[in-house]
TORKERO-764163 format. One line per 10 residues: number of its first residue (from 0); for each residue x, y, z of C-alpha. Coordinates in steps of 0.05 Angstrom, whole numbers, plus 32768, in hexadecimal, padded with zeros to 4 digits. Example, Ala and Ser with C-alpha at 12.3 -4.5 7.8 and 13.67 -1.06 7.14 Angstrom:
BEGIN
0) 80F6,7FA6,809C  8111,7FEB,808F
END
This chain:
BEGIN
0) 7FBE,826C,7E39  7F98,8242,7E6C  7FCB,8239,7EA4  7F9D,8207,7EC7  7F96,81D6,7E8D  7FD6,81AE,7E9A  7FCC,81A4,7EE6  7F83,8191,7ED9  7F97,815F,7EA3  7FCB,8142,7ED2
10) 7F97,813A,7F08  7F67,8118,7ED8  7F9D,80E9,7EBF  7FAD,80D6,7F06  7F64,80C7,7F15  7F5F,809E,7ED5  7F9C,8075,7EE9  7F83,8065,7F2E  7FAB,806B,7F6F  7FF7,8071,7F6D
20) 8004,8028,7F81  7FDA,8010,7F47  8002,803B,7F17  8043,8020,7F34  802C,7FD7,7F30  8016,7FE2,7EE9  805A,7FFE,7ED5  807E,7FC4,7EF6  8053,7F8E,7ED6  8055,7FB0,7E92
30) 80A2,7FAE,7E95  80A9,7F68,7EB2  806F,7F45,7E8E  806C,7F65,7E49  8048,7F2B,7E29  8009,7F06,7E3D  7FF5,7F15,7E85  7FC9,7EF0,7EB7  7F80,7F05,7EBE  7F8C,7F2A,7F00
40) 7FB8,7F5C,7EDA  7F77,7F7A,7EBE  7F71,7FA0,7F00  7FB1,7FC4,7EED  7FA4,7FD2,7EA3  7F59,7FD9,7E9A  7F41,8020,7E8C  7F08,8019,7EBE  7F1E,8032,7F02  7EF8,8029,7F44
50) 7EEF,8071,7F5C  7EF2,805A,7FA5  7F39,803E,7F9D  7F71,805A,7FC5  7FB3,8034,7FCE  7F98,800A,8007  7F56,7FF7,7FE8  7F75,7FE8,7FA5  7FA9,7FBA,7FC4  7F73,7F95,7FEA
60) 7F4B,7F8A,7FAA  7F88,7F78,7F81  7FA2,7F44,7FB2  7F5C,7F27,7FBA  7F59,7F1D,7F6F  7F94,7EEE,7F75  7F83,7ECA,7FB7  7F38,7ED4,7FBF  7F27,7ED7,800A  7F63,7EA9,8019
70) 7F48,7E75,7FE8  7F69,7E5C,7FA9  7F42,7E5E,7F69  7F54,7E45,7F23  7F76,7E87,7F10  7F9E,7E8D,7F51  7FDA,7E69,7F33  7FDB,7E9B,7EFA  7FDC,7ED6,7F29  801B,7EBC,7F4C
80) 8045,7ED8,7F14  802C,7F1E,7F24  803F,7F18,7F6E  8084,7EFC,7F5C  8091,7F36,7F2C  807D,7F6A,7F5F  80A6,7F48,7F96  80E8,7F4D,7F70  80E2,7F95,7F56  8104,7FCB,7F7E
90) 80D4,7FFF,7F65  809F,7FDE,7F91  80A2,7FF8,7FD9  80BB,7FC7,800F  8075,7FC3,802E  8057,7FAA,7FED  8091,7F7C,7FDE  8085,7F5D,8023  803B,7F57,8014  804A,7F35,7FD1
100) 8077,7F00,7FF1  8047,7EF8,802B  800E,7EEB,7FFB  8039,7EB8,7FD7  8043,7E94,8019  7FF8,7E95,8025  7FE9,7E7B,7FDF  801B,7E42,7FE8  7FFE,7E2D,802B  7FB3,7E35,8021
110) 7FA3,7DEB,8020  7FCB,7DDA,805F  7FB4,7E17,8086  7F6B,7E09,8076  7F76,7DC0,8088  7F8F,7DD6,80CC  7F53,7E04,80D6  7F1C,7DD3,80C1  7F38,7D90,80D8  7F1D,7D5B,80D5
120) 7EEF,7D78,80A0  7F01,7D96,805D  7EF9,7DE0,8050  7EBA,7DEC,8028  7EE1,7E1C,7FFD  7F1B,7DEC,7FEF  7F31,7DE4,7FA7  7F69,7DB1,7FA9  7F7A,7DB6,7F5F  7F80,7E02,7F61
130) 7FA7,7DFF,7FA2  7FD8,7DCD,7F85  7FE3,7DF7,7F46  7FEC,7E37,7F6D  801D,7E16,7F9D  8046,7DFC,7F62  8046,7E42,7F43  8061,7E60,7F83  8095,7E28,7F8B  80AE,7E34,7F44
140) 80BD,7E7D,7F54  80D9,7E74,7F9A  8123,7E6A,7F86  8124,7EAD,7F61  8102,7ECF,7F9C  8134,7EB3,7FCE  816E,7ECE,7FA5  8155,7F13,7FB8  8168,7F08,8001  81A8,7F32,8003
150) 8186,7F6C,7FDF  8148,7F6D,800A  8134,7F94,8048  812B,7F6E,808A  80DF,7F6B,8086  80DE,7F4A,8041  8115,7F1A,8058  80E5,7F02,808E  80B1,7EF2,805A  80E4,7ECF,802F
160) 80F9,7EA5,806B  80B1,7E8D,8070  80B1,7E7C,8026  80F2,7E55,802F  80D4,7E26,8063  8095,7E1C,803B  80C1,7E00,8003  80FD,7DE4,8028  813A,7DCC,8001  817E,7DB1,8013
170) 819B,7DF3,7FFC  816C,7E25,801C  8163,7E06,8061  81AD,7E0A,8076  81B0,7E52,805F  8176,7E68,808B  819B,7E65,80CE  81D4,7E95,80BC  81A4,7EC2,8095  8175,7EC8,80D0
180) 81AC,7ED1,8104  81A6,7F1C,8104  815C,7F16,8116  8168,7EE6,814F  819D,7F15,816A  8171,7F53,8165  812C,7F36,8177  8128,7F0B,81B6  80F7,7ED2,81C1  80B4,7EED,81D5
190) 80B2,7F24,81A0  808B,7F1C,815F  80C8,7F1B,8132  80F1,7EF2,8163  80BD,7EBC,816B  80B0,7EBA,8120  80F9,7EB3,810D  8105,7E7D,8141  80C8,7E57,8128  80E1,7E5B,80E0
200) 8123,7E3C,80F8  80FD,7E05,811C  80D7,7DF6,80DC  8118,7DF5,80B6  8130,7DBD,80E4  80FB,7D8F,80C4  80F6,7D6B,8107  80AC,7D5C,810D  80AE,7D4F,8158  80D2,7D91,8165
210) 80A4,7DB7,8136  8066,7D9B,8157  8080,7DAC,819D  8090,7DF4,818B  804F,7DFC,8164  8026,7DE6,81A0  804F,7E11,81D0  8045,7E4F,81A6  7FFC,7E45,8197  7FED,7E37,81E0
220) 800E,7E79,81F1  7FF1,7EAB,81C1  7FDA,7E90,817E  7F9B,7E70,8162  7FA6,7E26,816A  7F90,7DEA,8141  7F77,7DA4,8151  7FAC,7D74,8169  7F9A,7D42,8133  7FAF,7D71,80FC
230) 7FEF,7D5C,80D8  802C,7D80,80F5  803F,7DA5,80B5  7FF8,7DC1,80AE  7FF7,7DD8,80F6  803C,7DF8,80EE  8029,7E1D,80AE  7FE9,7E35,80CE  8012,7E53,8106  8047,7E6E,80D6
240) 8010,7E92,80B0  7FF7,7EB5,80EE  803C,7EC9,8104  8051,7EE5,80C0  8011,7F0E,80BC  8021,7F2F,80FE  806A,7F39,80ED  8053,7F61,80B0  8043,7F9A,80E0  808E,7FA5,80E6
250) 808C,7FC8,80A3  8068,8002,80C4  80A8,8011,80EA  80DF,8037,80C5  8117,8008,80DB  80F4,7FCE,80B7  80FF,7FEE,8074  814A,7FF6,807B
END
């Protein structure tokens, strides 16, 4: 009997399936979306595999299929369902759940962030119709995502807090302060997490004057600023996006996954 046949077949099957994170995402989406799937799901189920893919390169390509170079396209709204499914499944590691929620925040704020960057001009890559549909798709799934708060690790909670202030409601805003209290206790002002959490709470106040003051103070200190003529919300979301991206580095530390 050929004792090497089974290990070799296993190795070939693994190569044919792509990197481990692709296999995991495929299993999750197969379970959660058993019917018709958005076009981006082809990257998970097609037989053709990019031989250069490892976990990191696959994730970069997969996320770029949904939000192409930080720009919404007609199919972006369809891809939101994939991110939402991955964000609520405990089989997906905390780092990738964070990335899924973070990407949802980016999708929902593309138009305003680009407005802040290109003011008073319009981004040459802007697609207002696609941006509006993608934003609505994220908004529709936000309530279910926020119900995950008590079950989530601290890093994913930080991303969920960003999503909550992108789509503020009379129910979610009052809940933010007690939910973020542990972060304000553990992370002082002047730290990445501390500044981010405090800025989320300022945004939750919905006081434009206060939001503008804090936005200018923070961008003057250490963040890429925007023109003073930009609407306050767009400036604030531009800053929020920068801060959340940097906070994502917390996932590299073991305590963030507790």
